[in-house]
C-alpha positions as CSV (number, residue, x, y, z in Angstrom):
1,D,8.9,-3.9,-8.5
2,F,8.3,-6.9,-6.4
3,F,4.7,-7.1,-7.5
4,G,3.6,-5.0,-10.3
5,L,-0.2,-5.0,-10.2
6,Y,-1.9,-3.8,-13.5
7,G,-5.7,-4.5,-14.1
8,I,-5.7,-7.3,-11.9
9,K,-9.0,-8.6,-10.4
10,S,-7.4,-9.3,-6.8
11,I,-4.3,-10.5,-4.6
12,S,-4.2,-11.9,-1.3
13,L,-0.7,-11.7,0.9
14,T,-0.5,-13.3,4.2
15,N,2.7,-13.4,6.4
16,S,5.3,-12.3,3.9
17,T,8.1,-10.1,3.9
18,I,9.6,-7.7,1.2
19,T,12.6,-6.1,1.2
20,G,15.3,-4.8,-1.2
21,V,13.6,-3.5,-4.1
22,H,12.3,-0.4,-6.2
23,C,8.9,-0.8,-4.7
24,A,6.9,-3.8,-3.0
25,F,3.8,-2.7,-4.9
26,H,3.2,-0.9,-7.7
27,V,-0.5,-0.7,-8.3
28,T,-2.7,0.7,-11.1
29,A,-6.7,-0.6,-12.0
30,L,-6.3,-3.2,-8.8
31,E,-9.9,-4.4,-8.0
32,N,-9.6,-6.1,-4.6
33,M,-6.5,-6.5,-2.2
34,K,-6.2,-8.3,0.9
35,L,-2.7,-8.0,3.2
36,D,-2.3,-9.3,6.4
37,N,0.5,-9.5,8.6
38,N,3.3,-8.4,6.4
39,F,6.6,-6.2,6.8
40,I,7.6,-4.1,4.0
41,H,10.6,-2.2,4.5
42,H,13.9,-1.1,3.3
43,N,12.7,-0.3,-0.3
44,A,12.4,2.6,-2.5
45,Y,8.9,2.7,-2.1
46,G,6.6,0.5,0.0
47,F,3.7,1.2,-2.2
48,M,3.0,2.9,-5.6
49,M,-0.8,2.9,-5.3
50,Y,-1.5,4.7,-8.3
51,G,-5.0,3.5,-9.3
52,S,-7.6,1.1,-8.0
53,A,-11.2,0.5,-9.0
54,D,-14.4,2.1,-7.3
55,K,-15.6,-1.3,-6.7
56,G,-13.8,-4.0,-4.8
57,T,-12.4,-3.9,-1.5
58,R,-8.9,-3.0,-0.7
59,T,-7.4,-3.5,3.2
60,I,-4.1,-3.9,4.6
61,T,-4.1,-5.1,8.2
62,N,-1.3,-5.7,10.8
63,T,1.4,-4.7,8.1
64,R,4.3,-3.3,8.9
65,I,5.7,-0.7,6.6
66,E,9.1,0.8,7.7
67,N,12.2,2.4,6.7
68,N,11.5,2.6,2.9
69,D,12.3,5.9,1.2
70,V,8.5,6.2,0.9
71,G,6.1,4.2,2.7
72,F,2.5,4.4,0.8
73,D,2.0,7.0,-2.2
74,E,-0.8,7.7,-4.2
75,E,1.4,9.8,-6.7
76,S,-1.4,13.1,-7.1
77,S,-4.5,14.4,-6.8
78,S,-5.2,13.0,-10.7
79,T,-4.8,9.3,-9.5
80,H,-7.9,7.6,-9.0
81,N,-8.4,5.3,-6.0
82,G,-11.6,3.4,-4.7
83,A,-11.4,3.2,-0.8
84,I,-8.5,1.8,0.9
85,L,-8.6,1.0,4.4
86,I,-5.2,0.4,6.4
87,S,-5.8,-0.7,10.1
88,R,-3.9,-1.8,13.1
89,S,-0.9,-1.1,10.7
90,S,2.2,1.0,11.2
91,I,3.5,3.2,8.6
92,K,6.7,4.7,10.2
93,S,10.3,5.4,10.1
94,N,10.4,5.9,6.1
95,G,11.8,8.6,4.6
96,R,8.3,9.9,3.9
97,D,5.5,7.8,5.5
98,L,2.4,9.1,3.4
99,G,1.9,10.8,0.4
100,L,-2.0,11.0,0.6
101,Y,-4.0,12.8,-2.1
102,T,-7.2,11.4,-3.0
103,G,-8.9,11.1,0.3
104,Q,-9.9,7.5,-0.3
105,V,-7.3,5.9,2.3
106,K,-8.6,5.5,5.6
107,I,-5.9,4.8,8.4
108,V,-7.6,3.2,11.8
109,E,-6.1,1.8,15.0
110,P,-2.6,2.6,14.0
111,I,0.0,1.0,15.6
112,K,2.6,3.7,17.1
C-alpha cells in the first residue's frame, strides 16, 4: 500500500502520481480527505475505501483513476463510510471501475 490510512484525522494530496503498488489508498476510519489533481494508475487498487467517519469532509477532485485492477472499492455493504464527493474526475479503464455498496459516494461532473 502506498498510503495506509488507519484512524487518521486528515490527508491532503495535490498534483501527485501513484503507480505500481498494491493499492494507492487503503483507508479505514478516516475523517478528512482532500485529493486534487492526482493521477492514480496501474495499481491493483486505486482506492480500498473501507471506512470513514460520519463527520468531516472527503473530496476527490480533478483526479484520474485509470488502468488499475479496481478503481474505487468500498468492499461490502457492511463497510461504514461517511459522505464522499468525487467531482470532475475520471474513473475508467480499470478492470472494475467501481465497487460501491454504502450509498455514500456521490460522483458529479465525471470526466469522460
